[in-house]
C-alpha positions as CSV (number, residue, x, y, z in Angstrom):
1,M,6.6,-32.9,-31.8
2,T,3.0,-32.2,-30.6
3,T,2.5,-31.7,-26.9
4,A,-0.7,-31.9,-24.9
5,L,-0.6,-28.1,-24.6
6,D,-0.7,-27.9,-28.5
7,I,-4.0,-29.9,-28.6
8,Q,-7.4,-28.5,-27.7
9,I,-10.6,-30.5,-27.8
10,D,-13.5,-28.5,-29.4
11,G,-12.1,-25.3,-30.7
12,D,-8.8,-23.4,-30.8
13,H,-9.5,-20.3,-28.7
14,Y,-6.9,-21.3,-26.0
15,K,-4.3,-22.5,-28.6
16,R,-4.3,-19.0,-30.1
17,M,-3.3,-17.5,-26.8
18,R,0.3,-17.0,-25.6
19,M,-0.3,-19.6,-22.9
20,Q,-3.3,-21.6,-21.7
21,P,-5.1,-20.7,-18.5
22,L,-3.8,-24.0,-16.9
23,E,-0.3,-23.1,-17.9
24,L,-0.5,-19.6,-16.3
25,A,-1.9,-21.0,-13.1
26,Y,0.7,-23.7,-13.0
27,L,3.6,-21.3,-13.5
28,I,2.4,-18.9,-10.7
29,G,1.1,-21.5,-8.2
30,A,-2.5,-20.3,-8.4
31,T,-5.7,-21.8,-7.1
32,P,-8.3,-23.7,-9.1
33,C,-10.6,-20.7,-9.0
34,F,-7.9,-18.5,-10.4
35,T,-7.5,-21.0,-13.3
36,K,-11.3,-20.8,-14.0
37,L,-11.2,-17.0,-13.8
38,A,-8.4,-17.0,-16.4
39,K,-10.4,-19.4,-18.6
40,Y,-13.8,-17.7,-18.4
41,A,-12.5,-14.1,-18.6
42,C,-10.7,-14.8,-21.9
43,R,-13.1,-17.4,-23.4
44,N,-14.2,-16.6,-27.0
45,K,-16.6,-19.5,-27.2
46,G,-20.4,-19.3,-26.5
47,D,-22.2,-16.5,-24.9
48,R,-19.6,-13.9,-23.7
49,V,-21.9,-12.6,-20.9
50,I,-22.5,-16.1,-19.6
51,N,-18.7,-16.7,-19.5
52,L,-18.1,-13.4,-17.6
53,N,-20.9,-14.3,-15.2
54,K,-19.1,-17.7,-14.6
55,A,-15.9,-15.7,-14.0
56,I,-17.6,-13.6,-11.4
57,H,-19.0,-16.7,-9.8
58,V,-15.6,-18.3,-9.3
59,I,-14.3,-15.1,-7.7
60,H,-17.1,-15.4,-5.2
61,I,-16.4,-19.1,-4.6
62,E,-12.7,-18.3,-3.9
63,K,-13.7,-15.6,-1.5
64,E,-15.9,-17.9,0.4
65,L,-13.3,-20.7,0.5
66,S,-10.6,-18.2,1.5
67,D,-12.8,-16.9,4.4
68,K,-13.6,-20.5,5.5
69,Y,-10.2,-22.1,5.0
70,Y,-7.8,-19.1,5.3
71,N,-4.9,-20.9,6.9
72,M,-5.2,-23.9,4.6
73,L,-5.4,-21.7,1.5
74,Y,-2.0,-20.1,2.3
75,E,-0.5,-23.3,3.4
76,A,-1.5,-25.0,0.1
77,Y,-0.6,-21.9,-2.0
78,P,2.3,-20.1,-0.3
79,N,3.1,-18.1,-3.4
80,L,0.1,-16.0,-2.8
81,K,1.9,-14.2,0.0
82,N,5.4,-14.1,-1.5
83,P,6.2,-10.6,-2.9
84,V,8.7,-12.0,-5.4
85,K,6.2,-14.6,-6.6
86,I,3.5,-11.9,-6.8
87,E,5.8,-9.8,-9.1
88,L,6.4,-12.8,-11.3
89,A,2.7,-13.5,-11.4
90,N,2.1,-9.9,-12.5
91,Q,4.6,-10.2,-15.3
92,L,3.1,-13.5,-16.5
93,I,-0.4,-12.2,-16.3
94,D,0.7,-9.2,-18.5
95,L,2.0,-11.8,-20.9
96,Y,-1.1,-13.9,-20.7
97,T,-3.5,-11.2,-22.0
98,D,-3.6,-7.7,-23.5
99,D,-7.0,-7.0,-22.0
100,D,-6.4,-4.5,-19.2
101,L,-9.6,-5.4,-17.3
102,V,-8.8,-9.1,-17.4
103,R,-5.3,-8.3,-16.2
104,K,-6.7,-6.3,-13.4
105,A,-9.1,-9.1,-12.4
106,L,-6.4,-11.7,-12.4
107,K,-3.9,-9.7,-10.5
108,A,-6.5,-8.8,-7.9
109,M,-7.7,-12.4,-7.6
110,Y,-4.1,-13.6,-7.1
111,K,-3.7,-11.1,-4.3
112,G,-7.0,-12.0,-2.6
113,K,-8.7,-8.7,-3.6
114,Y,-11.9,-10.3,-4.6
115,I,-14.2,-7.2,-4.8
116,E,-11.6,-5.5,-7.1
117,A,-11.5,-8.7,-9.2
118,A,-15.3,-8.9,-9.5
119,D,-15.6,-5.2,-10.3
120,A,-13.1,-5.5,-13.2
121,I,-15.1,-8.3,-14.7
122,E,-18.4,-6.4,-14.1
123,T,-16.8,-3.5,-16.0
124,L,-15.7,-5.8,-18.8
125,K,-19.2,-7.3,-18.9
126,E,-20.7,-3.8,-19.3
127,S,-18.6,-3.3,-22.4
128,V,-19.9,-6.4,-24.2
129,D,-22.2,-5.2,-27.0
130,G,-25.9,-5.5,-26.3
131,F,-25.4,-5.9,-22.5
132,S,-27.6,-3.9,-20.2
133,R,-28.3,-4.2,-16.5
Protein backbone atom coordinates (compact mmCIF):
# COMPACT_ATOMS: atom_id res chain seq x y z
CA MET A 1 0.00 0.00 0.00
CA THR A 2 1.38 3.40 -1.00
CA THR A 3 1.43 6.08 1.67
CA ALA A 4 1.75 9.85 1.35
CA LEU A 5 5.37 9.53 2.53
CA ASP A 6 6.05 7.19 -0.41
CA ILE A 7 5.02 9.88 -2.90
CA GLN A 8 7.07 12.89 -3.91
CA ILE A 9 5.94 15.51 -6.36
CA ASP A 10 8.72 16.57 -8.75
CA GLY A 11 11.69 14.32 -8.12
CA ASP A 12 12.72 11.51 -5.81
CA HIS A 13 15.52 13.04 -3.74
CA TYR A 14 13.61 12.77 -0.44
CA LYS A 15 12.18 9.34 -1.21
CA ARG A 16 15.72 8.01 -1.50
CA MET A 17 16.50 9.13 2.06
CA ARG A 18 15.94 7.03 5.17
CA MET A 19 13.21 9.47 6.21
CA GLN A 20 11.82 12.71 4.88
CA PRO A 21 12.66 16.05 6.54
CA LEU A 22 9.04 16.42 7.71
CA GLU A 23 9.13 12.95 9.23
CA LEU A 24 12.31 13.72 11.17
CA ALA A 25 10.87 16.98 12.52
CA TYR A 26 7.60 15.31 13.43
CA LEU A 27 9.35 12.53 15.35
CA ILE A 28 11.48 14.90 17.43
CA GLY A 29 9.00 17.74 17.87
CA ALA A 30 11.10 20.28 16.00
CA THR A 31 10.25 23.72 14.69
CA PRO A 32 9.27 24.65 11.11
CA CYS A 33 12.71 26.25 10.63
CA PHE A 34 14.38 22.99 11.69
CA THR A 35 12.31 21.20 9.04
CA LYS A 36 13.48 23.63 6.38
CA LEU A 37 17.09 23.28 7.50
CA ALA A 38 16.81 19.49 7.18
CA LYS A 39 15.26 19.96 3.74
CA TYR A 40 17.72 22.49 2.29
CA ALA A 41 20.86 20.97 3.80
CA CYS A 42 20.18 17.60 2.13
CA ARG A 43 18.51 18.77 -1.05
CA ASN A 44 20.00 17.34 -4.25
CA LYS A 45 17.88 19.41 -6.61
CA GLY A 46 18.83 22.69 -8.21
CA ASP A 47 21.83 24.79 -7.25
CA ARG A 48 23.51 23.32 -4.16
CA VAL A 49 24.95 26.65 -3.00
CA ILE A 50 21.53 28.33 -3.23
CA ASN A 51 20.01 25.51 -1.16
CA LEU A 52 22.73 25.89 1.46
CA ASN A 53 22.20 29.66 1.53
CA LYS A 54 18.50 28.96 2.16
CA ALA A 55 19.53 26.63 4.99
CA ILE A 56 21.62 29.38 6.59
CA HIS A 57 18.75 31.84 6.16
CA VAL A 58 16.29 29.64 8.06
CA ILE A 59 18.83 29.28 10.87
CA HIS A 60 18.93 33.07 11.12
CA ILE A 61 15.13 33.25 11.02
CA GLU A 62 14.84 30.78 13.89
CA LYS A 63 17.39 32.72 15.93
CA GLU A 64 15.41 35.93 15.45
CA LEU A 65 12.14 34.21 16.35
CA SER A 66 13.75 32.53 19.35
CA ASP A 67 15.07 35.87 20.60
CA LYS A 68 11.72 37.58 20.05
CA TYR A 69 9.41 34.83 21.32
CA TYR A 70 11.66 32.82 23.67
CA ASN A 71 8.97 31.74 26.14
CA MET A 72 6.46 30.90 23.42
CA LEU A 73 9.03 28.84 21.51
CA TYR A 74 9.73 26.55 24.47
CA GLU A 75 6.05 26.39 25.36
CA ALA A 76 5.17 25.26 21.83
CA TYR A 77 8.22 22.97 21.51
CA PRO A 78 8.97 21.60 25.01
CA ASN A 79 11.15 18.79 23.63
CA LEU A 80 13.85 21.35 22.86
CA LYS A 81 14.73 21.52 26.57
CA ASN A 82 14.18 17.86 27.49
CA PRO A 83 17.51 15.96 27.76
CA VAL A 84 15.85 12.60 26.96
CA LYS A 85 14.22 14.05 23.84
CA ILE A 86 17.48 15.73 22.83
CA GLU A 87 19.23 12.34 22.98
CA LEU A 88 16.45 10.79 20.87
CA ALA A 89 16.75 13.69 18.43
CA ASN A 90 20.51 13.10 18.15
CA GLN A 91 19.93 9.42 17.37
CA LEU A 92 17.31 10.18 14.72
CA ILE A 93 19.47 12.90 13.17
CA ASP A 94 22.30 10.34 12.93
CA LEU A 95 19.88 8.03 11.14
CA TYR A 96 18.61 10.83 8.90
CA THR A 97 21.93 11.60 7.20
CA ASP A 98 25.47 10.31 6.91
CA ASP A 99 26.82 13.83 6.29
CA ASP A 100 28.72 14.89 9.43
CA LEU A 101 28.29 18.63 8.77
CA VAL A 102 24.55 18.32 8.21
CA ARG A 103 24.31 16.27 11.40
CA LYS A 104 26.26 18.93 13.28
CA ALA A 105 24.02 21.70 11.93
CA LEU A 106 20.79 19.87 12.75
CA LYS A 107 21.90 18.93 16.26
CA ALA A 108 23.06 22.49 16.96
CA MET A 109 19.84 23.98 15.60
CA TYR A 110 17.74 21.63 17.72
CA LYS A 111 19.64 22.78 20.83
CA GLY A 112 19.39 26.48 19.92
CA LYS A 113 23.08 26.81 19.05
CA TYR A 114 22.44 28.89 15.95
CA ILE A 115 25.97 30.17 15.30
CA GLU A 116 27.30 26.59 15.44
CA ALA A 117 24.55 25.45 13.07
CA ALA A 118 25.27 28.23 10.56
CA ASP A 119 29.03 27.59 10.77
CA ALA A 120 28.51 23.91 9.90
CA ILE A 121 26.48 24.83 6.83
CA GLU A 122 29.06 27.48 5.83
CA THR A 123 31.76 24.80 6.02
CA LEU A 124 29.60 22.48 3.92
CA LYS A 125 29.05 25.27 1.40
CA GLU A 126 32.82 25.81 1.11
CA SER A 127 33.23 22.15 0.16
CA VAL A 128 30.87 22.44 -2.80
CA ASP A 129 32.93 22.29 -6.02
CA GLY A 130 33.43 25.64 -7.65
CA PHE A 131 32.39 27.68 -4.63
CA SER A 132 34.57 30.57 -3.60
CA ARG A 133 33.97 33.49 -1.24
